[in-house]
N, C-alpha and C positions, 0 to 999 in steps of 0.2 A: 080317839078324841084328843085334841090338843089340850095341853095343860092350861088352866085358867091364868089370866094375867095376875102376877104378883110382883109388887115393888117393895123391897125392904130398904128403908132409908136410914143412913147413919150420918149424923152431923157431929163433927169434932169428936168422934169416938162414941157418941151417944145415940142409941136407937131412937128413932122418932116414928110414930105410927103414920100410916097413910092417911088416916082420919085427921090427924093433927095437921098434916100438910094441906089437906082440903079445907079444913077450918081456917087456916091462915089465908088461903086463897079467897075464901068467902069474905073474910074480914077486910081484905085489901080492896075489894070491889068498890065500896063506897068512897074510900079515900082516893082511889085512882080516878073514879068518875068525877069527883070534886076537882081534882087536879086538872083534868082536861076540859072541864066545863060541860059535862054531859049529865043527864039524869041518872041517878043510881039505878042499876038494874034490879029487878025483883024476881021472885020465884025461887025454885030450887037452883042448886049450883050449875047444872048443865044449861038451864035456860038463861041464867044470869050471864054465864060465860059466852054463850052464843050471841045474846042480844048486845052485850057490851063490845064484843069483837066486831060485829056488823056496824055498830054505831061509830067505832073508831075508824074502821076502814072507809066508811062513808064520808068522813071528813076530808080524806085525801092528805097526802104528805105535806103540801104547802100550808094547809089550815092547821094541821097538828103542830108544825113548827111555829106558826104565828101564835097559836093559843099558849104555847109553852115558851115563848121568846124570852120572857123575864127570867124564868127558871134556867133556861139554857145559858143566858149571859152570866148569871150568878154561879152556876155550877162550873162553867168554863174558867171563870176567874179563880174559883177555889181549886180546881184541878191543876191549873198552872202553878199556883202557889204551893200546893202539896207536892207536886212533882219536883219543883225546884228545891224545896226544903228536904225532900227525901234523897236527892242526888243520885237518882237511878236505882236506889234500893227499893225492894218490894216487900209487901206482906200478902198473904194469900187467904182466900176464903174457899173452903173445900167441902165437898159433899160426895158421899159414896152411895150408889144405888145398885142393889143386887136384884136382877130381874129374871123372872121366868114367865113363859107363856107369851113372849113377844119376839120370837125369832132369835137370830144371832146378832152378835156385835156388828159384824160386817153389814148385815141387812139394815140395822138401825143407822149406822154411820152413812151408808149410801142414801138412805131416805133423807136424813138430816141435811146432807150436803147438796141435795138436788134442788138447786134454785129454779129449775125449769118446771117443777111440778105445778099443775094447775092450782093446787091448794096451798102453794108455798106461803104466800102472804097471809092467808087466813090462818094457817097453822102456826106461823110465827107469832102472830098477835094473840091468838087464842090461848097460848100456853101460859100466860101470866097476866093478871090485871094491870101490872105496871109496865107492860109493853105497849107503847104508843105508836111506834113506827119501826119496822124492820124491813129493809128493802135492799136491793142490790144497786149500788151507786154506779154511775157511768163507767168508772174506772175498774169495776169488778169487786171493790170492797163492799162489805156489808155495813150499811148505815143503820145505826141503832139509836132510837130515842126512847129512853125508859127511866123509871125511877129505880136507882140501883141500891139494893140493900135497904138500910134504914135512912137513906139520905132524905132530907126535907125537900130537895129540888130534883126535878127531872134533868137528865143529862143527855148530851148527844156525842156520839163517837163513831169511829169507823174501824171495823175489824178487817185486817188483811190476813186471810188464812194461808197465804203463800209466804208470809214473813214470820219467822219464829226466832231469829237470831237474837232479838232484844229480850226474850223471855228469861227470867231469872230461874224458873223452875226447870230442872233438867228432865230430859226424856226418860221415862221408866221403861226399860227393855222388857219388863214382864207384861206390858200392855202393847200388843202389836199394832193397834189402830188408834188414831187420834184425830181430833178436830181442834187445831190449835192455831193461834195467830196473835198478832200485835194489835192493840187498840190505840188509835191515835185521835187527837182532837181535830177539829175542822181545820186548824192551822198546821197540822202535821206533826204535832208534838206527841211522842210516845208516852202515854199516860198509864199503860197497863197492858193486860193481855189475858188470853185464856189458854190453858193447857188441859184440854179434856181428853182423857184416854180411856180406851175400851178393850175388853178381852172377853172371850167366851168363858163361862163359869157355871158349873153345876147345872147343866141342862138349859142355861140361859146366858146372860152376860152380866158383867160387872162394869159399871161406868164410874170412873174416878174423875170428878169434875173439879176444876181448879181455876179460879179467877185471881189474877194478880192486880193489886192496887198499889199506889204509892205508899212507901213505908209508914208514913205518919197519918194514914187514914184512921179515923176514929174506930176503936175496937167495936163499938156498937154497930157501925156500918158493916164491918167484917162479919160479925155474928148474924146480922140481919140478912146479909146476902146468902148465907147458907140455906135459909128457907126459900129464898128467891130461886136458887138453883134447884132445890128439891121440887118446887112447884113446877117450874118451866120444863125441866127434863122429864119429870113424871108424866106431865101432860103430853109432851112430845112423844114419849114412848107409847102412851095410850093412843094418840092420834096417828102414829105411824102405821097402824093397822096390822102390825106383825102378829097380834094375838087373835 
């Protein structure tokens, strides 16, 4: 019999229970629904997650961008200002997940990176209530529209997983696998990035998840994004089917 799925979460050195992560996700549902102008989902968390995912997907990319246009303008202005003020310096929001019962690090990274999966769009949106649009842009970058961390506004950016030179976080040789890239605004400004690293560990795998923000991003947003990471990657690990 395979081991049951287990995800141990550590945020800023502090263990956080899986129940606490799921409670955070439940609490974000109503706020995210209000943000995108959809009815708040009801029922238990799996039913809420599925109903809200389907409702967001049914809007389509253009309608998502239209409904969030004001937020996207405001967040773009703020991001440009923070990036200029920070002068290329970065601060990071990190999360560590220790996983058993969900296969190997290589199997998860292959699943996560496979944009050709039939369930790709569904799984990307289902992972977090604050995910409104995650799609592959015509140039191959990943377009993301989400509420990041504790931000009051939704934001839009593009992640290029083939570009890592601008990242401030060095590669950790103890983690042989990564899903890393630079995040740019619609105008092409480098505003941050991700350095997600993975290794097999104790019969499962260890995911060290790191998001770079401009140096002068509010500490509350950095702290808020740790739970965002725990939620989305915990759900992606569950959805990957490795368990």
